[in-house]
N, C-alpha and C positions, 0 to 999 in steps of 0.2 A: 347562224350560230345560236346556240341555246346556252342558257346559264342556269345552273342549279347549285344552290348552297355555295356560291362563290367560285365555282369551277365552270369553265366553258367547254362546250361539246359541239362538234361540227354537225351532228345529227342526233335524232332521238335514239337510234340504235346504239350510237356511241355512248350516250348517257346511260342507257340500260346496262351495257357491258361494263361501263365504268363503275356502276354500282354493284353488279353481281358477277362480273367476269373474274377470271383467274381460276386457279385450280381448286380452291377450297370454299369460296363463298357460297356457290350454288349447292355444294355438298352440305354445308352447314344448314342452309335454308331447307334443303330436302329433309334433313333429320328433325327440323323444328316444325314441320308442317302440322303434324298431329299431336305434338306434345311439347311440354316444357322440359328442358333437360338441364342438369347440372353440368359444370365444366368436365368433370371426370366421366360422366355418361357420354358426353360428346366425344371425348378422347377415345372411349371404347368403341364408339360407332365408326371412328376414323383412325384406326391404329397406325397408319403410316404418316400422319401429320405430326410435325414437331410441336412441342408445347409453345415455343416462341411464335411459330406461324399461326397456330390456332388462336393464341391470345391477341395477336395483331389483327387477324381477320375479324374476330369478334368485336374488337374495339372499333374497327372501321365500319362494320355493319351497324354498330350501336350509334356511332357518330352520324351516320347517314339516316338514322331514324328507322331502320329496317328491323332491328331486333331491340329488345329491352333486356336490361340486366337488373335483376332484383337481388339485393343483398339482405340476408337475414342475420342480424347481429344479436338477437335476444339471448342466445346461449352459445357457448363454444361447442364444436368448432364452427367457424364462419361458413355459412352456406350461401352459394351464389347460383341463381337459376337464370336461364336464358329462354326467351320465347319471342315469337313474332309480334311486332306492333300491328296495329290496324293497317298502317301503311305497308308494312312488310307482308301482311296477308294478301295484299293485292298482287303480289308476285307468285302466289301459289299456282295459278294456271300456267304461268311461264315455266316455273320449276318442274311442274308435272309434265309439261310438254317436252322439256329437255330430257327428263327421265324416260318418258315413253319412246322418244326417238332413240335413246340409247338401247332400249330393249329391242326395237326394230333393227337397229344396226347389228346387234349381236346375232339376231336370227338370220339376217341376210348375209352378213360377211364375216362374222366373228365366231368365237367359241367361248364357252364358259369354262373358266379355270378354277378349280376348287383348291 
């Protein structure tokens, strides 16, 4: 058994999937690889995610130390930006590999729908 931030995992793969698994976490990380994005910019990149789901996933990724949330309060309106932490940046090769496999799968067995 492995323990990370108070949670137990049966193996290292389970820990990784616990941190970035699910439908949206990896997608969020993919969009944050090369740039810092505001909440609404992330929503535009992921038009089918609900606001509630996006908010919850961002909170979880922040709690796990994978992304950071910076709030600018100097002048209205409130501005919030999300970016990868140094710890989160270590996931870039993993996320890129997942994306590359998706491209491979489409070429081999799928189709592009516009």
